[in-house]
C-alpha positions in Angstrom: 150.7 -13.9 -75.2 147.8 -11.6 -74.5 150.0 -8.5 -75.0 151.2 -9.7 -78.4 147.7 -10.5 -79.5 146.4 -7.2 -78.3 149.2 -5.3 -80.0 148.6 -7.2 -83.2 144.9 -6.4 -83.2 145.7 -2.7 -82.4 148.1 -2.4 -85.2 145.8 -4.1 -87.6 142.9 -1.8 -86.5 145.1 1.3 -86.9 146.2 0.3 -90.4 142.6 0.1 -91.5 141.7 3.4 -89.9 144.8 5.2 -91.3 144.3 3.7 -94.8 140.9 5.2 -95.0 141.9 8.6 -93.7 145.3 9.1 -95.2 144.5 8.0 -98.7 140.9 9.2 -98.7 139.7 5.8 -99.9 136.1 4.7 -99.6 135.6 1.0 -99.5 133.6 -0.5 -102.3 131.1 -2.0 -99.8 130.4 1.4 -98.3 129.9 2.9 -101.8 127.5 0.0 -102.8 125.5 0.4 -99.6 125.2 4.2 -100.0 124.0 3.7 -103.6 121.6 1.0 -102.5 120.1 3.3 -99.8 119.7 6.1 -102.2 117.9 3.8 -104.6 115.6 2.6 -101.8 114.9 6.2 -100.8 114.0 7.1 -104.4 111.7 4.0 -104.6 109.9 5.0 -101.4 109.3 8.5 -102.6 108.0 7.2 -106.0 105.7 4.6 -104.3 104.4 6.8 -101.5 102.9 9.5 -103.8 100.4 7.2 -105.5 99.8 5.3 -102.3 98.8 8.5 -100.5 96.6 9.5 -103.4 94.8 6.2 -103.3 94.4 6.3 -99.5 93.0 9.9 -99.6 90.6 9.0 -102.5 89.4 5.8 -100.6 88.8 7.8 -97.5 86.9 10.5 -99.4 84.7 7.8 -101.1 84.1 6.1 -97.8 82.9 9.4 -96.3 80.9 10.2 -99.5 79.1 6.9 -99.6 78.7 6.3 -95.9 75.0 7.3 -96.1 75.0 8.7 -92.6 76.8 5.9 -90.9 79.0 7.6 -88.3 81.5 4.9 -88.0 82.2 4.8 -91.7 82.6 8.6 -91.7 85.0 8.4 -88.8 87.1 5.7 -90.4 87.2 7.7 -93.7 88.4 10.8 -91.9 91.0 8.8 -90.0 92.2 7.3 -93.4 92.5 10.7 -95.0 94.3 12.3 -92.1 96.6 9.4 -91.5 97.6 9.1 -95.1 98.3 12.8 -95.4 100.4 12.8 -92.2 102.4 9.8 -93.2 103.0 11.3 -96.7 104.1 14.6 -95.0 106.4 12.6 -92.7 108.0 10.8 -95.7 108.6 14.1 -97.5 110.0 15.7 -94.4 112.4 12.8 -93.9 113.5 13.2 -97.5 114.0 16.9 -96.9 116.1 16.3 -93.8 118.2 13.6 -95.4 118.9 15.9 -98.4 119.9 18.8 -96.1 122.3 16.5 -94.1 123.7 15.2 -97.3 124.3 18.7 -98.7 126.0 19.7 -95.5 128.3 16.7 -95.5 129.3 17.1 -99.2 
């Protein structure tokens, strides 16, 4: 009984693998997920630019109006550097994903 069940599962699995490779078909679910991830990536890029600008401006204003308070100056500097590094990381991730996608296509 186990051998019959195992062979049935193996044949069923091979049919799915061969149907994708022989006919070059991409399932609709995979296509929808790829499109959704590309949309999410675009939204992140569109949202991160103004968010980084607001964070840098907030840090600069915090440093400008600290009136000599060392803690506020340190927090403002951390805010500026952190936002610039995170924005650079997002742009670098987008660059890497674009390079991988161009190599695959």
